[in-house]
CHARMM internal coordinates of N, CA and C (Angstrom, degrees):
IC EDIT
DIST 1 N 1 CA 1.4449
DIST 1 CA 1 C 1.5197
ANGL 1 N 1 CA 1 C 112.47
DIST 1 C 2 N 1.3556
ANGL 1 CA 1 C 2 N 115.59
DIHE 1 N 1 CA 1 C 2 N 130.34
DIST 2 N 2 CA 1.4852
ANGL 1 C 2 N 2 CA 113.53
DIHE 1 CA 1 C 2 N 2 CA -179.30
DIST 2 CA 2 C 1.4503
ANGL 2 N 2 CA 2 C 116.52
DIHE 1 C 2 N 2 CA 2 C -67.68
DIST 2 C 3 N 1.2593
ANGL 2 CA 2 C 3 N 117.53
DIHE 2 N 2 CA 2 C 3 N 158.03
DIST 3 N 3 CA 1.5070
ANGL 2 C 3 N 3 CA 122.37
DIHE 2 CA 2 C 3 N 3 CA -178.39
DIST 3 CA 3 C 1.5333
ANGL 3 N 3 CA 3 C 108.53
DIHE 2 C 3 N 3 CA 3 C -66.43
DIST 3 C 4 N 1.2746
ANGL 3 CA 3 C 4 N 117.29
DIHE 3 N 3 CA 3 C 4 N 162.25
DIST 4 N 4 CA 1.4787
ANGL 3 C 4 N 4 CA 123.40
DIHE 3 CA 3 C 4 N 4 CA 176.74
DIST 4 CA 4 C 1.5079
ANGL 4 N 4 CA 4 C 112.72
DIHE 3 C 4 N 4 CA 4 C -51.66
DIST 4 C 5 N 1.3570
ANGL 4 CA 4 C 5 N 114.47
DIHE 4 N 4 CA 4 C 5 N -44.71
DIST 5 N 5 CA 1.4284
ANGL 4 C 5 N 5 CA 123.27
DIHE 4 CA 4 C 5 N 5 CA 178.83
DIST 5 CA 5 C 1.5013
ANGL 5 N 5 CA 5 C 110.18
DIHE 4 C 5 N 5 CA 5 C -60.25
DIST 5 C 6 N 1.3266
ANGL 5 CA 5 C 6 N 118.29
DIHE 5 N 5 CA 5 C 6 N -51.07
DIST 6 N 6 CA 1.4885
ANGL 5 C 6 N 6 CA 121.93
DIHE 5 CA 5 C 6 N 6 CA 179.39
DIST 6 CA 6 C 1.5416
ANGL 6 N 6 CA 6 C 111.35
DIHE 5 C 6 N 6 CA 6 C -60.46
DIST 6 C 7 N 1.3604
ANGL 6 CA 6 C 7 N 115.43
DIHE 6 N 6 CA 6 C 7 N -38.83
DIST 7 N 7 CA 1.4614
ANGL 6 C 7 N 7 CA 120.50
DIHE 6 CA 6 C 7 N 7 CA 178.31
DIST 7 CA 7 C 1.5171
ANGL 7 N 7 CA 7 C 111.49
DIHE 6 C 7 N 7 CA 7 C -63.57
DIST 7 C 8 N 1.3294
ANGL 7 CA 7 C 8 N 118.06
DIHE 7 N 7 CA 7 C 8 N -41.68
DIST 8 N 8 CA 1.4692
ANGL 7 C 8 N 8 CA 121.70
DIHE 7 CA 7 C 8 N 8 CA 179.19
DIST 8 CA 8 C 1.5641
ANGL 8 N 8 CA 8 C 110.64
DIHE 7 C 8 N 8 CA 8 C -65.60
DIST 8 C 9 N 1.3448
ANGL 8 CA 8 C 9 N 112.14
DIHE 8 N 8 CA 8 C 9 N -39.27
DIST 9 N 9 CA 1.5136
ANGL 8 C 9 N 9 CA 116.39
DIHE 8 CA 8 C 9 N 9 CA -179.89
DIST 9 CA 9 C 1.5124
ANGL 9 N 9 CA 9 C 108.54
DIHE 8 C 9 N 9 CA 9 C -67.87
DIST 9 C 10 N 1.3096
ANGL 9 CA 9 C 10 N 121.05
DIHE 9 N 9 CA 9 C 10 N -42.21
DIST 10 N 10 CA 1.4482
ANGL 9 C 10 N 10 CA 125.23
DIHE 9 CA 9 C 10 N 10 CA 176.08
DIST 10 CA 10 C 1.4819
ANGL 10 N 10 CA 10 C 112.77
DIHE 9 C 10 N 10 CA 10 C -59.64
DIST 10 C 11 N 1.3678
ANGL 10 CA 10 C 11 N 117.44
DIHE 10 N 10 CA 10 C 11 N -43.88
DIST 11 N 11 CA 1.4400
ANGL 10 C 11 N 11 CA 121.98
DIHE 10 CA 10 C 11 N 11 CA 175.16
DIST 11 CA 11 C 1.4777
ANGL 11 N 11 CA 11 C 110.73
DIHE 10 C 11 N 11 CA 11 C -61.79
DIST 11 C 12 N 1.3222
ANGL 11 CA 11 C 12 N 117.32
DIHE 11 N 11 CA 11 C 12 N -43.84
DIST 12 N 12 CA 1.4833
ANGL 11 C 12 N 12 CA 121.41
DIHE 11 CA 11 C 12 N 12 CA -179.30
DIST 12 CA 12 C 1.5615
ANGL 12 N 12 CA 12 C 110.51
DIHE 11 C 12 N 12 CA 12 C -58.77
DIST 12 C 13 N 1.3866
ANGL 12 CA 12 C 13 N 114.65
DIHE 12 N 12 CA 12 C 13 N -49.47
DIST 13 N 13 CA 1.4714
ANGL 12 C 13 N 13 CA 118.16
DIHE 12 CA 12 C 13 N 13 CA -179.71
DIST 13 CA 13 C 1.5314
ANGL 13 N 13 CA 13 C 111.66
DIHE 12 C 13 N 13 CA 13 C -61.08
DIST 13 C 14 N 1.3294
ANGL 13 CA 13 C 14 N 116.20
DIHE 13 N 13 CA 13 C 14 N -42.81
DIST 14 N 14 CA 1.4909
ANGL 13 C 14 N 14 CA 118.14
DIHE 13 CA 13 C 14 N 14 CA -179.34
DIST 14 CA 14 C 1.5316
ANGL 14 N 14 CA 14 C 111.80
DIHE 13 C 14 N 14 CA 14 C -66.77
DIST 14 C 15 N 1.3054
ANGL 14 CA 14 C 15 N 116.78
DIHE 14 N 14 CA 14 C 15 N -40.75
DIST 15 N 15 CA 1.4528
ANGL 14 C 15 N 15 CA 119.84
DIHE 14 CA 14 C 15 N 15 CA -179.92
DIST 15 CA 15 C 1.4588
ANGL 15 N 15 CA 15 C 111.57
DIHE 14 C 15 N 15 CA 15 C -69.03
DIST 15 C 16 N 1.3431
ANGL 15 CA 15 C 16 N 117.60
DIHE 15 N 15 CA 15 C 16 N -34.66
DIST 16 N 16 CA 1.4852
ANGL 15 C 16 N 16 CA 121.20
DIHE 15 CA 15 C 16 N 16 CA 178.34
DIST 16 CA 16 C 1.5495
ANGL 16 N 16 CA 16 C 106.82
DIHE 15 C 16 N 16 CA 16 C -64.50
DIST 16 C 17 N 1.2930
ANGL 16 CA 16 C 17 N 119.71
DIHE 16 N 16 CA 16 C 17 N -46.95
DIST 17 N 17 CA 1.4621
ANGL 16 C 17 N 17 CA 123.24
DIHE 16 CA 16 C 17 N 17 CA -179.32
DIST 17 CA 17 C 1.4946
ANGL 17 N 17 CA 17 C 109.64
DIHE 16 C 17 N 17 CA 17 C -61.55
DIST 17 C 18 N 1.3444
ANGL 17 CA 17 C 18 N 117.09
DIHE 17 N 17 CA 17 C 18 N -47.29
DIST 18 N 18 CA 1.4686
ANGL 17 C 18 N 18 CA 118.79
DIHE 17 CA 17 C 18 N 18 CA 176.84
DIST 18 CA 18 C 1.4830
ANGL 18 N 18 CA 18 C 114.17
DIHE 17 C 18 N 18 CA 18 C -57.72
DIST 18 C 19 N 1.3116
ANGL 18 CA 18 C 19 N 116.35
DIHE 18 N 18 CA 18 C 19 N -42.86
DIST 19 N 19 CA 1.5167
ANGL 18 C 19 N 19 CA 120.80
DIHE 18 CA 18 C 19 N 19 CA 178.78
DIST 19 CA 19 C 1.5083
ANGL 19 N 19 CA 19 C 109.17
DIHE 18 C 19 N 19 CA 19 C -63.11
DIST 19 C 20 N 1.3057
ANGL 19 CA 19 C 20 N 119.96
DIHE 19 N 19 CA 19 C 20 N -42.49
DIST 20 N 20 CA 1.4394
ANGL 19 C 20 N 20 CA 122.59
DIHE 19 CA 19 C 20 N 20 CA 176.35
DIST 20 CA 20 C 1.5016
ANGL 20 N 20 CA 20 C 113.12
DIHE 19 C 20 N 20 CA 20 C -60.26
DIST 20 C 21 N 1.3336
ANGL 20 CA 20 C 21 N 115.73
DIHE 20 N 20 CA 20 C 21 N -41.96
DIST 21 N 21 CA 1.4754
ANGL 20 C 21 N 21 CA 120.00
DIHE 20 CA 20 C 21 N 21 CA 178.07
DIST 21 CA 21 C 1.5246
ANGL 21 N 21 CA 21 C 112.14
DIHE 20 C 21 N 21 CA 21 C -68.96
DIST 21 C 22 N 1.2859
ANGL 21 CA 21 C 22 N 116.27
DIHE 21 N 21 CA 21 C 22 N -35.91
DIST 22 N 22 CA 1.5429
ANGL 21 C 22 N 22 CA 120.83
DIHE 21 CA 21 C 22 N 22 CA 176.58
DIST 22 CA 22 C 1.4948
ANGL 22 N 22 CA 22 C 107.67
DIHE 21 C 22 N 22 CA 22 C -63.00
DIST 22 C 23 N 1.3211
ANGL 22 CA 22 C 23 N 117.09
DIHE 22 N 22 CA 22 C 23 N -47.22
DIST 23 N 23 CA 1.4739
ANGL 22 C 23 N 23 CA 121.76
DIHE 22 CA 22 C 23 N 23 CA -179.65
DIST 23 CA 23 C 1.4587
ANGL 23 N 23 CA 23 C 112.26
DIHE 22 C 23 N 23 CA 23 C -58.97
DIST 23 C 24 N 1.3032
ANGL 23 CA 23 C 24 N 117.56
DIHE 23 N 23 CA 23 C 24 N -46.15
DIST 24 N 24 CA 1.4739
ANGL 23 C 24 N 24 CA 123.98
DIHE 23 CA 23 C 24 N 24 CA 176.92
DIST 24 CA 24 C 1.5058
ANGL 24 N 24 CA 24 C 111.54
DIHE 23 C 24 N 24 CA 24 C -58.55
DIST 24 C 25 N 1.3129
ANGL 24 CA 24 C 25 N 115.36
DIHE 24 N 24 CA 24 C 25 N -45.91
DIST 25 N 25 CA 1.4849
ANGL 24 C 25 N 25 CA 120.64
DIHE 24 CA 24 C 25 N 25 CA 179.23
DIST 25 CA 25 C 1.5419
ANGL 25 N 25 CA 25 C 111.96
DIHE 24 C 25 N 25 CA 25 C -61.84
DIST 25 C 26 N 1.3607
ANGL 25 CA 25 C 26 N 116.68
DIHE 25 N 25 CA 25 C 26 N -47.84
DIST 26 N 26 CA 1.4598
ANGL 25 C 26 N 26 CA 120.78
DIHE 25 CA 25 C 26 N 26 CA 177.06
DIST 26 CA 26 C 1.5468
ANGL 26 N 26 CA 26 C 112.70
DIHE 25 C 26 N 26 CA 26 C -62.63
DIST 26 C 27 N 1.3777
ANGL 26 CA 26 C 27 N 115.26
DIHE 26 N 26 CA 26 C 27 N -34.03
DIST 27 N 27 CA 1.4137
ANGL 26 C 27 N 27 CA 118.77
DIHE 26 CA 26 C 27 N 27 CA 179.03
DIST 27 CA 27 C 1.5844
ANGL 27 N 27 CA 27 C 108.28
DIHE 26 C 27 N 27 CA 27 C -65.12
DIST 27 C 28 N 1.3097
ANGL 27 CA 27 C 28 N 115.15
DIHE 27 N 27 CA 27 C 28 N -47.56
DIST 28 N 28 CA 1.4972
ANGL 27 C 28 N 28 CA 118.03
DIHE 27 CA 27 C 28 N 28 CA -179.33
DIST 28 CA 28 C 1.5201
ANGL 28 N 28 CA 28 C 110.22
DIHE 27 C 28 N 28 CA 28 C -60.99
DIST 28 C 29 N 1.3147
ANGL 28 CA 28 C 29 N 117.70
DIHE 28 N 28 CA 28 C 29 N -37.19
DIST 29 N 29 CA 1.5092
ANGL 28 C 29 N 29 CA 120.58
DIHE 28 CA 28 C 29 N 29 CA 179.53
DIST 29 CA 29 C 1.5038
ANGL 29 N 29 CA 29 C 107.59
DIHE 28 C 29 N 29 CA 29 C -68.49
DIST 29 C 30 N 1.2414
ANGL 29 CA 29 C 30 N 119.31
DIHE 29 N 29 CA 29 C 30 N -47.74
DIST 30 N 30 CA 1.5304
ANGL 29 C 30 N 30 CA 123.25
DIHE 29 CA 29 C 30 N 30 CA -175.65
DIST 30 CA 30 C 1.5183
ANGL 30 N 30 CA 30 C 110.76
DIHE 29 C 30 N 30 CA 30 C -58.21
DIST 30 C 31 N 1.3694
ANGL 30 CA 30 C 31 N 116.65
DIHE 30 N 30 CA 30 C 31 N -32.73
DIST 31 N 31 CA 1.4976
ANGL 30 C 31 N 31 CA 117.95
DIHE 30 CA 30 C 31 N 31 CA -177.16
DIST 31 CA 31 C 1.5737
ANGL 31 N 31 CA 31 C 110.32
DIHE 30 C 31 N 31 CA 31 C -101.02
DIST 31 C 32 N 1.3194
ANGL 31 CA 31 C 32 N 115.27
DIHE 31 N 31 CA 31 C 32 N 9.42
DIST 32 N 32 CA 1.4935
ANGL 31 C 32 N 32 CA 119.01
DIHE 31 CA 31 C 32 N 32 CA 174.31
DIST 32 CA 32 C 1.5043
ANGL 32 N 32 CA 32 C 114.88
DIHE 31 C 32 N 32 CA 32 C 71.96
DIST 32 C 33 N 1.3636
ANGL 32 CA 32 C 33 N 115.83
DIHE 32 N 32 CA 32 C 33 N 22.73
DIST 33 N 33 CA 1.4455
ANGL 32 C 33 N 33 CA 121.02
DIHE 32 CA 32 C 33 N 33 CA -179.76
DIST 33 CA 33 C 1.5782
ANGL 33 N 33 CA 33 C 106.40
DIHE 32 C 33 N 33 CA 33 C -94.88
DIST 33 C 34 N 1.2643
ANGL 33 CA 33 C 34 N 117.92
DIHE 33 N 33 CA 33 C 34 N 69.28
DIST 34 N 34 CA 1.4815
ANGL 33 C 34 N 34 CA 120.84
DIHE 33 CA 33 C 34 N 34 CA -176.92
DIST 34 CA 34 C 1.4846
ANGL 34 N 34 CA 34 C 112.39
DIHE 33 C 34 N 34 CA 34 C -111.59
DIST 34 C 35 N 1.2701
ANGL 34 CA 34 C 35 N 120.03
DIHE 34 N 34 CA 34 C 35 N 30.40
DIST 35 N 35 CA 1.4712
ANGL 34 C 35 N 35 CA 125.07
DIHE 34 CA 34 C 35 N 35 CA 175.63
DIST 35 CA 35 C 1.5469
ANGL 35 N 35 CA 35 C 109.59
DIHE 34 C 35 N 35 CA 35 C -149.82
DIST 35 C 36 N 1.3156
ANGL 35 CA 35 C 36 N 111.52
DIHE 35 N 35 CA 35 C 36 N 162.95
DIST 36 N 36 CA 1.4752
ANGL 35 C 36 N 36 CA 117.41
DIHE 35 CA 35 C 36 N 36 CA 176.70
DIST 36 CA 36 C 1.5312
ANGL 36 N 36 CA 36 C 111.56
DIHE 35 C 36 N 36 CA 36 C 87.84
DIST 36 C 37 N 1.3300
ANGL 36 CA 36 C 37 N 112.55
DIHE 36 N 36 CA 36 C 37 N -178.72
DIST 37 N 37 CA 1.4464
ANGL 36 C 37 N 37 CA 123.01
DIHE 36 CA 36 C 37 N 37 CA -174.53
DIST 37 CA 37 C 1.5243
ANGL 37 N 37 CA 37 C 111.62
DIHE 36 C 37 N 37 CA 37 C -59.34
DIST 37 C 38 N 1.3300
ANGL 37 CA 37 C 38 N 118.62
DIHE 37 N 37 CA 37 C 38 N -43.74
DIST 38 N 38 CA 1.4768
ANGL 37 C 38 N 38 CA 120.50
DIHE 37 CA 37 C 38 N 38 CA 178.63
DIST 38 CA 38 C 1.4779
ANGL 38 N 38 CA 38 C 111.92
DIHE 37 C 38 N 38 CA 38 C -59.07
DIST 38 C 39 N 1.3475
ANGL 38 CA 38 C 39 N 118.54
DIHE 38 N 38 CA 38 C 39 N -44.02
DIST 39 N 39 CA 1.4158
ANGL 38 C 39 N 39 CA 118.41
DIHE 38 CA 38 C 39 N 39 CA -179.68
DIST 39 CA 39 C 1.5544
ANGL 39 N 39 CA 39 C 112.82
DIHE 38 C 39 N 39 CA 39 C -66.67
DIST 39 C 40 N 1.3130
ANGL 39 CA 39 C 40 N 116.63
DIHE 39 N 39 CA 39 C 40 N -39.84
DIST 40 N 40 CA 1.4287
ANGL 39 C 40 N 40 CA 119.51
DIHE 39 CA 39 C 40 N 40 CA 180.00
DIST 40 CA 40 C 1.5423
ANGL 40 N 40 CA 40 C 110.68
DIHE 39 C 40 N 40 CA 40 C -65.23
DIST 40 C 41 N 1.3050
ANGL 40 CA 40 C 41 N 117.61
DIHE 40 N 40 CA 40 C 41 N -39.49
DIST 41 N 41 CA 1.4762
ANGL 40 C 41 N 41 CA 122.41
DIHE 40 CA 40 C 41 N 41 CA 175.14
DIST 41 CA 41 C 1.4914
ANGL 41 N 41 CA 41 C 110.29
DIHE 40 C 41 N 41 CA 41 C -65.51
DIST 41 C 42 N 1.3149
ANGL 41 CA 41 C 42 N 123.72
DIHE 41 N 41 CA 41 C 42 N -41.66
DIST 42 N 42 CA 1.4233
ANGL 41 C 42 N 42 CA 127.23
DIHE 41 CA 41 C 42 N 42 CA 177.21
DIST 42 CA 42 C 1.5346
ANGL 42 N 42 CA 42 C 107.36
DIHE 41 C 42 N 42 CA 42 C -60.71
DIST 42 C 43 N 1.2667
ANGL 42 CA 42 C 43 N 118.67
DIHE 42 N 42 CA 42 C 43 N -48.34
DIST 43 N 43 CA 1.5552
ANGL 42 C 43 N 43 CA 122.88
DIHE 42 CA 42 C 43 N 43 CA -179.03
DIST 43 CA 43 C 1.5286
ANGL 43 N 43 CA 43 C 110.05
DIHE 42 C 43 N 43 CA 43 C -62.68
DIST 43 C 44 N 1.2921
ANGL 43 CA 43 C 44 N 116.27
DIHE 43 N 43 CA 43 C 44 N -40.30
DIST 44 N 44 CA 1.4558
ANGL 43 C 44 N 44 CA 120.20
DIHE 43 CA 43 C 44 N 44 CA -178.57
DIST 44 CA 44 C 1.5035
ANGL 44 N 44 CA 44 C 109.80
DIHE 43 C 44 N 44 CA 44 C -68.05
DIST 44 C 45 N 1.3408
ANGL 44 CA 44 C 45 N 119.11
DIHE 44 N 44 CA 44 C 45 N -41.94
DIST 45 N 45 CA 1.4440
ANGL 44 C 45 N 45 CA 122.10
DIHE 44 CA 44 C 45 N 45 CA -179.40
DIST 45 CA 45 C 1.4662
ANGL 45 N 45 CA 45 C 111.18
DIHE 44 C 45 N 45 CA 45 C -68.95
DIST 45 C 46 N 1.3479
ANGL 45 CA 45 C 46 N 116.94
DIHE 45 N 45 CA 45 C 46 N -36.40
DIST 46 N 46 CA 1.4483
ANGL 45 C 46 N 46 CA 121.74
DIHE 45 CA 45 C 46 N 46 CA -178.68
DIST 46 CA 46 C 1.5931
ANGL 46 N 46 CA 46 C 106.66
DIHE 45 C 46 N 46 CA 46 C -67.74
DIST 46 C 47 N 1.2982
ANGL 46 CA 46 C 47 N 114.93
DIHE 46 N 46 CA 46 C 47 N -43.95
DIST 47 N 47 CA 1.4630
ANGL 46 C 47 N 47 CA 118.83
DIHE 46 CA 46 C 47 N 47 CA -177.96
DIST 47 CA 47 C 1.5762
ANGL 47 N 47 CA 47 C 110.95
DIHE 46 C 47 N 47 CA 47 C -64.18
DIST 47 C 48 N 1.2569
ANGL 47 CA 47 C 48 N 116.23
DIHE 47 N 47 CA 47 C 48 N -40.93
DIST 48 N 48 CA 1.4670
ANGL 47 C 48 N 48 CA 121.21
DIHE 47 CA 47 C 48 N 48 CA 178.09
DIST 48 CA 48 C 1.5325
ANGL 48 N 48 CA 48 C 110.52
DIHE 47 C 48 N 48 CA 48 C -58.61
DIST 48 C 49 N 1.3681
ANGL 48 CA 48 C 49 N 113.68
DIHE 48 N 48 CA 48 C 49 N -52.74
DIST 49 N 49 CA 1.5098
ANGL 48 C 49 N 49 CA 119.80
DIHE 48 CA 48 C 49 N 49 CA 179.41
DIST 49 CA 49 C 1.4911
ANGL 49 N 49 CA 49 C 111.29
DIHE 48 C 49 N 49 CA 49 C -58.09
DIST 49 C 50 N 1.3317
ANGL 49 CA 49 C 50 N 119.59
DIHE 49 N 49 CA 49 C 50 N -42.35
DIST 50 N 50 CA 1.4517
ANGL 49 C 50 N 50 CA 122.23
DIHE 49 CA 49 C 50 N 50 CA 178.21
DIST 50 CA 50 C 1.4942
ANGL 50 N 50 CA 50 C 111.26
DIHE 49 C 50 N 50 CA 50 C -66.17
DIST 50 C 51 N 1.3142
ANGL 50 CA 50 C 51 N 120.87
DIHE 50 N 50 CA 50 C 51 N -41.89
DIST 51 N 51 CA 1.4225
ANGL 50 C 51 N 51 CA 123.80
DIHE 50 CA 50 C 51 N 51 CA 178.47
DIST 51 CA 51 C 1.5579
ANGL 51 N 51 CA 51 C 113.25
DIHE 50 C 51 N 51 CA 51 C -65.05
DIST 51 C 52 N 1.3201
ANGL 51 CA 51 C 52 N 114.47
DIHE 51 N 51 CA 51 C 52 N -38.46
DIST 52 N 52 CA 1.4207
ANGL 51 C 52 N 52 CA 116.86
DIHE 51 CA 51 C 52 N 52 CA 175.56
DIST 52 CA 52 C 1.5687
ANGL 52 N 52 CA 52 C 111.34
DIHE 51 C 52 N 52 CA 52 C -67.15
DIST 52 C 53 N 1.2640
ANGL 52 CA 52 C 53 N 118.87
DIHE 52 N 52 CA 52 C 53 N -40.47
DIST 53 N 53 CA 1.4120
ANGL 52 C 53 N 53 CA 120.93
DIHE 52 CA 52 C 53 N 53 CA 174.36
DIST 53 CA 53 C 1.5252
ANGL 53 N 53 CA 53 C 114.69
DIHE 52 C 53 N 53 CA 53 C -56.43
DIST 53 C 54 N 1.3831
ANGL 53 CA 53 C 54 N 112.31
DIHE 53 N 53 CA 53 C 54 N -48.74
DIST 54 N 54 CA 1.4367
ANGL 53 C 54 N 54 CA 120.57
DIHE 53 CA 53 C 54 N 54 CA 178.44
DIST 54 CA 54 C 1.5017
ANGL 54 N 54 CA 54 C 114.60
DIHE 53 C 54 N 54 CA 54 C -61.30
DIST 54 C 55 N 1.3169
ANGL 54 CA 54 C 55 N 117.93
DIHE 54 N 54 CA 54 C 55 N -37.02
DIST 55 N 55 CA 1.5220
ANGL 54 C 55 N 55 CA 121.09
DIHE 54 CA 54 C 55 N 55 CA 177.90
DIST 55 CA 55 C 1.5613
ANGL 55 N 55 CA 55 C 105.70
DIHE 54 C 55 N 55 CA 55 C -65.33
DIST 55 C 56 N 1.3398
ANGL 55 CA 55 C 56 N 116.11
DIHE 55 N 55 CA 55 C 56 N -46.77
DIST 56 N 56 CA 1.4614
ANGL 55 C 56 N 56 CA 119.56
DIHE 55 CA 55 C 56 N 56 CA -179.35
DIST 56 CA 56 C 1.4931
ANGL 56 N 56 CA 56 C 111.12
DIHE 55 C 56 N 56 CA 56 C -57.57
DIST 56 C 57 N 1.3265
ANGL 56 CA 56 C 57 N 116.62
DIHE 56 N 56 CA 56 C 57 N -50.21
DIST 57 N 57 CA 1.5078
ANGL 56 C 57 N 57 CA 126.19
DIHE 56 CA 56 C 57 N 57 CA 179.72
DIST 57 CA 57 C 1.5467
ANGL 57 N 57 CA 57 C 108.76
DIHE 56 C 57 N 57 CA 57 C -56.24
DIST 57 C 58 N 1.3221
ANGL 57 CA 57 C 58 N 118.74
DIHE 57 N 57 CA 57 C 58 N -45.89
DIST 58 N 58 CA 1.4545
ANGL 57 C 58 N 58 CA 121.94
DIHE 57 CA 57 C 58 N 58 CA -174.81
DIST 58 CA 58 C 1.5205
ANGL 58 N 58 CA 58 C 107.55
DIHE 57 C 58 N 58 CA 58 C -64.00
DIST 58 C 59 N 1.3741
ANGL 58 CA 58 C 59 N 119.75
DIHE 58 N 58 CA 58 C 59 N -41.27
DIST 59 N 59 CA 1.4023
ANGL 58 C 59 N 59 CA 121.70
DIHE 58 CA 58 C 59 N 59 CA 179.99
DIST 59 CA 59 C 1.5303
ANGL 59 N 59 CA 59 C 110.35
DIHE 58 C 59 N 59 CA 59 C -66.67
DIST 59 C 60 N 1.2756
ANGL 59 CA 59 C 60 N 119.54
DIHE 59 N 59 CA 59 C 60 N -35.67
DIST 60 N 60 CA 1.4780
ANGL 59 C 60 N 60 CA 122.49
DIHE 59 CA 59 C 60 N 60 CA 179.34
DIST 60 CA 60 C 1.5344
ANGL 60 N 60 CA 60 C 110.31
DIHE 59 C 60 N 60 CA 60 C -70.77
DIST 60 C 61 N 1.3252
ANGL 60 CA 60 C 61 N 116.83
DIHE 60 N 60 CA 60 C 61 N -37.57
DIST 61 N 61 CA 1.4382
ANGL 60 C 61 N 61 CA 119.69
DIHE 60 CA 60 C 61 N 61 CA 176.75
DIST 61 CA 61 C 1.5454
ANGL 61 N 61 CA 61 C 111.84
DIHE 60 C 61 N 61 CA 61 C -67.38
DIST 61 C 62 N 1.3536
ANGL 61 CA 61 C 62 N 114.81
DIHE 61 N 61 CA 61 C 62 N -43.92
DIST 62 N 62 CA 1.4344
ANGL 61 C 62 N 62 CA 120.04
DIHE 61 CA 61 C 62 N 62 CA 176.41
DIST 62 CA 62 C 1.5011
ANGL 62 N 62 CA 62 C 112.75
DIHE 61 C 62 N 62 CA 62 C -58.19
DIST 62 C 63 N 1.3551
ANGL 62 CA 62 C 63 N 115.23
DIHE 62 N 62 CA 62 C 63 N -47.18
DIST 63 N 63 CA 1.4887
ANGL 62 C 63 N 63 CA 121.60
DIHE 62 CA 62 C 63 N 63 CA 176.62
DIST 63 CA 63 C 1.4671
ANGL 63 N 63 CA 63 C 114.47
DIHE 62 C 63 N 63 CA 63 C -57.72
DIST 63 C 64 N 1.3666
ANGL 63 CA 63 C 64 N 116.42
DIHE 63 N 63 CA 63 C 64 N -46.07
DIST 64 N 64 CA 1.4380
ANGL 63 C 64 N 64 CA 123.36
DIHE 63 CA 63 C 64 N 64 CA 176.63
DIST 64 CA 64 C 1.5318
ANGL 64 N 64 CA 64 C 111.34
DIHE 63 C 64 N 64 CA 64 C -61.19
DIST 64 C 65 N 1.3082
ANGL 64 CA 64 C 65 N 118.51
DIHE 64 N 64 CA 64 C 65 N -43.91
DIST 65 N 65 CA 1.3990
ANGL 64 C 65 N 65 CA 121.34
DIHE 64 CA 64 C 65 N 65 CA 177.68
DIST 65 CA 65 C 1.5122
ANGL 65 N 65 CA 65 C 114.93
DIHE 64 C 65 N 65 CA 65 C -64.43
DIST 65 C 66 N 1.3440
ANGL 65 CA 65 C 66 N 114.07
DIHE 65 N 65 CA 65 C 66 N -41.14
DIST 66 N 66 CA 1.4475
ANGL 65 C 66 N 66 CA 119.52
DIHE 65 CA 65 C 66 N 66 CA 175.64
DIST 66 CA 66 C 1.5325
ANGL 66 N 66 CA 66 C 112.54
DIHE 65 C 66 N 66 CA 66 C -64.02
DIST 66 C 67 N 1.3013
ANGL 66 CA 66 C 67 N 117.03
DIHE 66 N 66 CA 66 C 67 N -37.68
DIST 67 N 67 CA 1.4272
ANGL 66 C 67 N 67 CA 123.10
DIHE 66 CA 66 C 67 N 67 CA 179.18
DIST 67 CA 67 C 1.5390
ANGL 67 N 67 CA 67 C 110.20
DIHE 66 C 67 N 67 CA 67 C -67.77
DIST 67 C 68 N 1.3519
ANGL 67 CA 67 C 68 N 116.00
DIHE 67 N 67 CA 67 C 68 N -42.06
DIST 68 N 68 CA 1.4320
ANGL 67 C 68 N 68 CA 119.97
DIHE 67 CA 67 C 68 N 68 CA 178.27
DIST 68 CA 68 C 1.5265
ANGL 68 N 68 CA 68 C 111.53
DIHE 67 C 68 N 68 CA 68 C -63.74
DIST 68 C 69 N 1.2962
ANGL 68 CA 68 C 69 N 115.37
DIHE 68 N 68 CA 68 C 69 N -32.18
DIST 69 N 69 CA 1.4546
ANGL 68 C 69 N 69 CA 120.26
DIHE 68 CA 68 C 69 N 69 CA -175.36
DIST 69 CA 69 C 1.5983
ANGL 69 N 69 CA 69 C 109.55
DIHE 68 C 69 N 69 CA 69 C -89.80
DIST 69 C 70 N 1.3385
ANGL 69 CA 69 C 70 N 118.81
DIHE 69 N 69 CA 69 C 70 N -3.91
DIST 70 N 70 CA 1.3625
ANGL 69 C 70 N 70 CA 126.03
DIHE 69 CA 69 C 70 N 70 CA 179.91
DIST 70 CA 70 C 1.5099
ANGL 70 N 70 CA 70 C 113.32
DIHE 69 C 70 N 70 CA 70 C 75.38
DIST 70 C 71 N 1.3225
ANGL 70 CA 70 C 71 N 117.21
DIHE 70 N 70 CA 70 C 71 N 26.42
DIST 71 N 71 CA 1.4408
ANGL 70 C 71 N 71 CA 122.74
DIHE 70 CA 70 C 71 N 71 CA -178.85
DIST 71 CA 71 C 1.5585
ANGL 71 N 71 CA 71 C 106.54
DIHE 70 C 71 N 71 CA 71 C -94.73
DIST 71 C 72 N 1.3372
ANGL 71 CA 71 C 72 N 113.95
DIHE 71 N 71 CA 71 C 72 N 130.34
DIST 72 N 72 CA 1.4759
ANGL 71 C 72 N 72 CA 118.76
DIHE 71 CA 71 C 72 N 72 CA 174.81
DIST 72 CA 72 C 1.5136
ANGL 72 N 72 CA 72 C 110.70
DIHE 71 C 72 N 72 CA 72 C -74.33
DIST 72 C 73 N 1.3344
ANGL 72 CA 72 C 73 N 117.58
DIHE 72 N 72 CA 72 C 73 N 139.69
DIST 73 N 73 CA 1.4862
ANGL 72 C 73 N 73 CA 124.24
DIHE 72 CA 72 C 73 N 73 CA 177.46
DIST 73 CA 73 C 1.4523
ANGL 73 N 73 CA 73 C 106.69
DIHE 72 C 73 N 73 CA 73 C -116.84
DIST 73 C 74 N 1.3066
ANGL 73 CA 73 C 74 N 119.14
DIHE 73 N 73 CA 73 C 74 N 151.44
DIST 74 N 74 CA 1.4340
ANGL 73 C 74 N 74 CA 124.49
DIHE 73 CA 73 C 74 N 74 CA 177.48
DIST 74 CA 74 C 1.4984
ANGL 74 N 74 CA 74 C 109.52
DIHE 73 C 74 N 74 CA 74 C -110.16
END
COOR INIT
IC SEED 1 N 1 CA 1 C
IC BUILD
C-alpha cells in the first residue's frame, strides 16, 4: 500500500487530469463542437480520467473501511 504522501500525490495527479478533461469537455460544449472525431475523443478522454479517479477512490474507500474494521490489507 502506498504511503499517505504517495496517495495524496496520486490523488492530485488524477484530479488534475480529470479537471483538465472536464474543462476541455465544457469548452467543446460552449463552442458547439459536440459532434465528430474531436468530440468523440474528448468524451473518451473524459471517461478515462473519470474511471481512473473512481478506481483510485474505490481503493481508498476499501482501505479506509478495512482499517476501520481492523483488517490488514496487502
